[in-house]
ZALUM-55588 format. One record per residue: x, z, y of N, C-alpha, C in turn. Coordinates in steps of 0.2 Angstrom, whole numbers, plus 2048, in hexadecimal, padded with zeros to 3 digits. Each point is the difference from the previous one (the first is absolute). Example, Ala and Ser with C-alpha at 12.3 -4.5 7.8 and 13.67 -1.06 7.14 Angstrom:
2
8428277E47FC800806804800806
7FE7FC8058048018067FC803805
# end
This chain:
355
4D5B8D7EB8058057FE8087FC7FF
8058038038077FD7FF8017FF7F8
8067FB7FF8027FF7F98028067FD
8048058058048057FE7FE806804
7FD8067FD7FD806804806803803
7FF802807804803804801807800
8038038058028077FF7FA805803
7FB7FD8027FA8058027FB8017FB
8017FD7FA7FA8017FC7FF8077FC
8058048008008067FE7FC804805
8017FF8067FC8048067F97FF7FE
7FD7F97FF7F97FF7FF7FE8037F9
8048017FB7FE8047F97FF806802
8048038058008088017FA801806
7FC7FC8037FC8018057FA8037FD
7FC8048047FA8047FD7FB7FB7FE
7FF7FA8047FB7FC7FF8017FC7F9
8077FE7FE8017FF7FB7FE8047F9
8028078028008047FA7F78017FF
7FD8018067F88007FE7FD7FA7FD
8027FB8017FE7F97FC8038017FA
8058027FF8048007F87FC8057FC
7FD8068037FD8057FC7F87FD7FF
7FE7FC8047F97FE7FF8007FA7FB
8067FD7FF8007FB7FA8028037FA
8048058018038037F97FB8047FD
7FB8038037FB8037FE7FA7FD7FD
7FF7F98007FA7FC7FE7FF8027FA
7FA8017FD7FD8027FA8058067FC
8028048048048067FE7FD806805
7FA8008037FE8058037FE8067FC
8018007F97FE8077FD8088037FE
8057FC8028078047FF801806804
8038057FC8008068048057FF807
8057FC7FE8047FF8067FE7FC806
7FB7FB7FE7FD7FC8057FB805805
7FD8057FC7FB804803804805805
8078027FE8048048038027FE806
8027F88008037FE8067F97FE805
7FA7FE7FD7FA8008047FE806804
8028067FD7FF805803802802806
8067FE8028048008058067FA801
7FD7FA8018047FB800806800806
7FD8028058078028058068037FE
7FF8057FD8048057FD8047FD7FB
7FE7FD7FB8037FD7FA8037F9803
7FD7FC8038037FA802806801805
7FF8068038078018058068027FB
7FF8047FB8058027FB8037FA7FD
7FD7FB7FF8027FA7FD8047FD806
7FD7FF8068047FD805807803802
8008077FF8068048008057FF7FB
7FE7FF7FB8047FF7F98047F9802
7FB7FB8038037FA8008067FF806
7FD802806805800805806803800
8018077FD8058047FF8047FE7F9
7FD7FB7FD8037FE7F98018057FB
7FB8058007FF8057FB7FD7FF7FA
7FC7FB8007FD7FD7FA8047FE7FB
7FE8047F98047FD7FA7FB7FF7FC
8027FC7FA7FD7FF7FA8047FE7FA
7FF8047FB8048007FA7FC7FF7FA
8037FF7FA7FD7FE7FA7FB8067FF
8028068017FB8057FE7FA801804
8007FC8057F97FF8047FB7FC7FD
8027FC7FA7FB7FC7FD7FE8037FA
7F87FF7FF7FE8027F97FF7FA7FC
8028007FA8007FA7FC7FB8007FB
7FD7FB7FF7FA7FF7FB8017FB7FC
7FE8007FA8017FA7FB7F97FD7FF
8007FA8027FA7FB7FE8017FC7FA
7FB8017FB8017FC7FB7FC7FA800
8037FA8007FD7FA7FF8017FC7F9
7FD7FB8007FF7FE7F98067FC7FD
8068008048057FD7FD806804801
8008068068058038017FE806805
8048068007FE8068048047FE807
7FD8028068027FF806801807803
8068028038018068037FE800808
7FB8038027FF7FF808803807803
8037FF8068038058047FC801806
7FC8068007FC801806802804804
7FF7FF8078018058057FB804803
8018068027FB8058047FE7FB806
7FA8028017FD7FC806803802807
8028078008028038068088027FE
8057FE8048007FB8058027F97FE
8017FF7FA8037FA7FD7FC7FB801
7FA7FF7FD7FB7FA8017FF7FD807
7FF8058057FF7FE8078057FE802
8078037FF8067FD8038017F87FD
7FF7FF7FA8007F97FE7FB7FB803
7FA8038027FC7FB804803800807
8038058028017FF8088067FA800
8038007FB8067FA7FF7FC7F97FF
7FB8007FB7FD7F97FE7FD7FE806
7FD8048047FC7FE8068057FC805
8058017FF8057FD8068057FA7FD
8008007F98047FB7FD7FD7FB7FB
7FA8027FF7FC7FB7FB8007F9803
7FF7FE8067FF7FA8028067FD800
8078038008067FC7FF8027FF7F9
7FD8057FB8027FF7F97FB7FA7FD
7F98008037FB7FC7FE8027F9802
8037FF8058027F98038067FD7FC
8038047FB8067FD7FC7FC7FE7FB
7FA8007FE7FD7FF7F97FE7F9801
8007FC7FA7FD7FA7FF7F98007FE
7FD7FB8007F87FF7FF7FE8037F8
8057FE7FC7FF8027F88018087FF
8028038048028077FF7F9804800
7FE8047FB7FB8047FF8028077FE
7FB8048008008077FE802805805
7FC8068028038058058017FD807
7FC7FB8018007FC8077F8800802
7FF8028057F87FE8037FE7FA7FF
7FB7FF7FD7FC7FA7FF8047FB7FB
8058037FC8037FB7FB8018057FA
7FA8027FD7FF8037FA8007FB7FA
7FC8037FB7FE7FC7FB7FC7FA801
7FA8018057FC7FA8018047FB804
8058028048047FA8038047FD7FB
8038037FC8047FD7FA7FC7FC7FB
7FA8027FF7FB7FC7FD7FF7F9803
7FE8018067FE7FA8048067FC800
8078018018057FB8008017FE7F8
7FF8047FB8017FD7F97FA7FB7FF
7FA8018027FB7FC7FF8017F9804
8028008068027FA8038057FC7FD
8068037FD8047FD7FD7FE7FD7FA
7FC8037FC7FD7FD7FA7FC7F9801
7FE7FF8067FC7FA8018037FA7FE
8078018018047FA7FF8037FF7F9
7FC7FD7FC8028007F78077FE7FF
8027FA8048067FE7FE806805802
8008028078068038037FF8077FD
7FB8037FD8008087FE7FF7FF7F8
8037FC7FD7FF7FE7F88038067FC
8068038048048057FB802806805
8008067FD8018068058068047FD
8058028048048057FF7FF807803
7FF8047FC7FE8078018068057FF
8038048068058047FF7FE807803
8048057FE7FF807802807804801
8028038068068038018008077FC
8068017FC8008067FD801806804
7FB8057FF8018068038027FE808
7FB7FD8038017FE807801806805
7FC8058008018048058068047FF
8018027FA8058047FE8077FC801
7FF7FA8008087FB8008007FE808
7FC8028058027FD806806804803
8067FB8028078038027FF803807
8028058017FE8038078057FE804
8077FE7FF8047FE8047FD7F8803
7FD7FC7FB7FF7FA8027FA801806
7FB8047FD7FA801804802802807
8048048018028038068047FB805
8047FC7FC8027F98047FB7FC803
7FA7FF7FC7FB7FB8017FD803806
7FF8078007FC8038068047FF806
8078017FF8048008068007F9804
7FF7FB7FC7FF7F98037FA800804
7FA8047FF7FB8008037FF806806
8038048007FF807803807802804
8008018058068038037FF807803
7FB8038007FF8068028038057FC
8058038018048057FC7FB8067FD
7FC8038057FD8057FE7FA7FF7FB
7FE7F98007FB7FE7FB8047FE7FA
8057FE8008047FF7FA8038067FD
8018058048018077FD7FA8027FC
7FA8008027FA8027FD7FF7FC7FA
8007F98008007FC7FA8038027FB
8078018028068027FB7FF8067FC
7FD8048057FE8077FC7FB8007FA
7FA7FC8027FB7FE7FC8037FD7F9
8047FB8028027FC7FA8048047FB
8058048038048047FD7FD8077FC
7F98008027FD8077FD7FF7FF7F9
8007FA7FD7FF7FE7F98077FE7FC
8028047FB8077FE7FE8017FA7FD
7FB7FC7FE8017F97FE7FA7FB803
8027FB8037FC7FC8027FA802806
7FA7FD8007FB8038047FB8047FC
7FE8058027FA8047FC7F97FD800
7FE7FD7FA7FA7FD7FF7FA805802
7FB7FE8047FC8048037FF802806
8078008038018028087FD7FB804
7FD8018067FD7FC8048047FA802
8068038028057FB8048037FC7FA
8018037FB8047FC7FA7FC7F97FE
7FA8008017FD7F97FF8017FA805
8028038068017FB8068087FE7FF
8048057FE8077FF8008017FC7F9
7FC8007FB8017FC7FA7FE7F9802
7FB7FF8037FE7F98028067FE805
8028038048067FE8058067FE7FB
8018047FC8067FF7FC8007F97FC
7FA7FF7FE8007F87FD7FD7FB804
8008028067FE7FA8058057FB801
8068017FF8057FB8018007FB7F9
7FF8037FB7FE7FD7FA7FB7FB7FF
7FB8028047FA7FC8028027FA804
8038018058037FB8058047FB7FC
8058027FB8047FC7FD7FC7FB7FB
7FB8037FD7FC7FD7FC7FD7FA804
7FD8018057FC7FB8038057FA804
8068038038037FC8048077FD7FC
8028047FB8067FD7FC7FE7FB7FB
7FC8047FB7FE7FD7FA7FA7FC802
7FC8008067FC7FC8027F98007FB
7FF8067FD7F98017FC7FB802805
7FB7FB7FE7F98008047FB8057FD
8008007F97FA8047FC8038077FE
8008058038038067FF7FB806803
8008057FC7FE8058028048067FE
8028058058028067FE7FC806801
7FE8047FB7FB8068018058067FE
8048038068058057FF8067FD7FC
8018027FA8057FE7FC7FE7FC7FA
7FA7FD8007FD7FB7FB8007FA804
8037FA7FD8007FA8027FE7FB7FC
7FB7FB8027FF7FA7FD8017FA805
8037FB7FC8017FA8037FE7FA7FC
7FC7FC8037FD7FA7FC8037F9802
8007FC7FB8047F98017FE7FC7FA
8017F98027FE7FB7FA8048007FC
8058027FF8058007F98048057FF
8008027F98048067FE8087FF801
8037FC8008067FF801803804807
7FC7FD8058028028077FE808801
7FB8027FC7FF8078008058047FD
8037FE7FB8068047FC8057FF804
8027FA8048068008047FF805806
7FA8008037FF8078068018057FC
7FE8027FA8018077FD807802801
8047FB7FD807803801802801806
8007FC8058018008077FE807804
7F98027FD7FD8068028048067FE
8028007FA8038057FC808801805
8037FB8018068008037FF804807
7FC7FC8047FE8038077FF808800
7FA8017FB7FF8088008068057FF
8037FD7FB8068047FE806801805
8017FA8038068008057FE802807
7FA7FE8027FE8038077FD806801
7FB8027FA7FC8068018018047FA
8058007FD8028047FA7FA8027FC
7FC7FB7FD7FB8017FD8007FB7F9
7FC8027FB8007FD7FA7F97FF7FE
7FF7F97FD7F97FE7FD7FF8037FA
7FA8027FE7FF8037FA8017FA7FB
8018007F98007FB7FC7FA7FE7FE
7F98028027FB7FE7FD7FC7FA805
8047FC8037FE7FB8047FD7FB7FB
7FB7FD8047FC7FA7FC8007F9804
8007FB7FB7FE7F98037FB7FE7FC
7FA7FE8037FA7FE7FB7FC7FB804
7FC7FC7FC7FB7FB8037FA804803
7FF7FE8067FA8058037F97FD800
8007F97FD7F97FD7FE7FE8017F9
8048047FC7FD8037FA7FF8077FF
8058038047FE8088007FE803807
8007FB8057FF803807805803801
8008028088058048037FF8077FF
8038037FB7FF8087FF804804805
7FD8028058038048067FB805803
8028058037FC8058047FA8027FD
7FF8007F97FB8037FD7FB7FC7FE
8027F98027FB7FA7FF8037FA7FC
7FD7FC7FD8017FB7FD7FD7FA804
8047FC8047FD7FB8068017F97FD
7FA7FD7FF8007F87FE7FE7FD806
8007F87FF7FF7FD8067F9801803
7FB8007FB7F98018027FD8077FF
8048047FD7FC8077FF806806800
7FE8068008058058007FC8067FC
8038027FB7FF8067FB804806800
7FF8047FE8048077FF8057FF7FB
8068028008058007FC7FD8057FA
8027FE7FA7FD8047FB8028077FF
8058028038018088017FC802805
7FF7FE8057FB8028057F98007FE
7FE7FC7FC7F98007FC8008067FC
8068017FC7FF8057FB7FF807803
8058018057FF8068057F9801802
7FD7FB8037FA8018047FA8017FA
8007FD7FB7FC8017FA8008087FE
8078027FF8018077FD7FD806805
8027FD8067FF8078057F87FF802
7FD7FA8007F88018017FC8037FB
8037FE7F97FC8037FA801808801
8068028018018078007FC803806
7FF7FD8057FC8038067F98007FE
7FD7FA7FC7F98007FE7FF8057FB
8048027FB7FF8057FB800807804
8058018047FF8078047FA800804
7FE7FB8037F98018047FB8017FB
7FF7FC7FA7FA8017FC8018077FC
8068038008008077FC7FE805805
8038008077FF8058047FC7FF807
7FF7F88017FE7FE807804802805
8068017FF8058038058057FA800
8027FF8088057FB801805804805
8067FE7FF8058048048037FA806
8048038058027FC8058057FA7FD
8038027FC8047FB7FC7FC7FA7FD
7FB8017FD7FC7FC7FD7FD7FC805
7FD8028057FD7FD8058067FA804
8058038018067FB8028007FB7FB
8018027FA8037FA7FA7FA7FB801
7FA8028007FB7FB8007FF7FB805
8028038078007FB8068077FC800
8058037FD8077FC7FF7FE7FA7FC
7FD8007FA8007FB7FB7FA7FC804
7FC8028047FA7FB8038057FC804
8058038048047FC8048047FA7FD
8028027F98057FB7FD7FA7FA7FE
7FA8027FD7FC7FB7FE7FD7FC806
8018028067FC7FC8058057FA801
8068007FF8057FB8028017FB7FA
7FC8017FB8017FB7FA7F97FE7FD
8007FC7FB7F97FE7FC8008067FC
7FD8078027FF8057FC7FA8027FF
7FA7FC8037F98038017FD8027F9
8027FD7FA7FD8027F98038087FF
8078018028038067FE7FD805805
7FE7FE8067FD8058057F98027FC
7FB7FC7FF7FA8017FD8018047FB
8047FF7FB8018047F9802807801
8068008048038078017FF805805
8007FC8067FF8048077F9800802
7FC7FB8007F98018027FC8067FE
8008027F97FD8067FE803806803
8058008028038068037FF801807
7FD7FB8037FF8008087FC806802
7FA8017FD7FB805802803806800
8048027FB8048077FF805800805
8037FB8028068008067FC801806
7FA7FD8017FC8018077FE807801
7FE8027FA7FE808801806805801
8067FF7FD806802801801801808
8007F98038027FF8077FC805804
7FA7FF7FF7FB803804800808801
8028027F9802808800806801804
8057FC7FF8078028037FF7FF808
7FC7FC8037FE7FF8077FD806802
7FC8037FC7FB805803805807800
8048017FB8058057FF805800805
8027FA8028057FF8067FD802806
7FA7FE8027FD8028077FE808800
7FE8027FA7FF807800806804802
8067FE7FD8068038018027FF807
7FF7FB8048027FF8067FA805805
# end
């Protein structure tokens, strides 16, 4: 793929083959959506409609097309902006199928989150590798960008995209999507996570190539840097503040930390990572305990398990799989597994019957 996308990318985006592939990718695990069923009932008709919108530049996306949902987290509330499947999610997939390779090539090895094969497990592997060198990873600088998605400067982002893309029609479509949210990028939109990583990719290169930082992980807007002395970490912190503000119009949160890793571990992505073992972060453990006990009580009272309960059990099994959490598994999850298996078998039977 060339360093800069030429003038034929938009034609590939609008091709029927690309639209079909986009629909196949966008509908994964969403077969029960009414809009997915609608498109599947006559894909030739609905995908042709999208193709016509794109070719004639009649596609539009506005703030009113989003559904907003507040997600309550342990420390803060997050506002997710969700788009309807048809035509918006399909169109965003048509774009990503053609430009994802270009955007991914701009990322460095320590960039994680919202990238295929670079999720929590990839970040955990990096962190565990860094922690093997006790001298070089003696201290950690942990930083977080203030209201990152809402703070993305659209003008700066558009300039960055124009360095990589010269197809004017594609830039028109990207600008339309970027401008659909009144402030920054809409958290929850499929394309936003890729654009957000792209926006910070130059920051990643600056840390690696100018500051020469070797032990760093960026998980979206959360960054940890490991080094042998605190003084250098504080020096880098000040330089990072200046760079982010000057180049990207971003501000760090005031809750940055510099701490010794071999006393409290590297507290990151839901785990506490030490040289020889990994345990759950205390807040992650407390959530696991609270939710598993609630499910156990519910099952004991009624023998009923919901889809949410089933997913919750499997989610925490996944968390424990990647750390030294066997005892937690035995205590909280293993007693629920027979109920989860019965729920799954019943669910499969109902789905086959519906088909």
